[in-house]
C-alpha angles and dihedrals in degrees: 000000000000125000110214098194096052113130110192094185091066093069108101134147107244100217127358092215091071124064118254115274120239089255092052090049089055090050091051090050091049091050090052093050093047096055092110092055095036112030089172087074089073095085091043092052092049091049093049094047093049093053116101089233093062105103103205093183091060090043092054091044091052091049090048093048090053094041094238101120092107091051092048090048092052092048091050091047093049093049098037091243093144091063092046092056 
């Protein structure tokens, strides 16, 4: 399924002093899963993870709840995300 009106550049964390919202965590997860189709997301994902507002515990919990941790791991491994973080 492809969404034609999707604008990936509109995804931004509002303020790095606040933790990511649940919606922003979903967007981060989607960006990670879409790295094959959109390699330009790599820098965006690195930027989002390095921000103080990126709550990695919630990110991992979300991925675990949706059983996508192995997929996220393989994407990070393929795009050297693990070394960037």
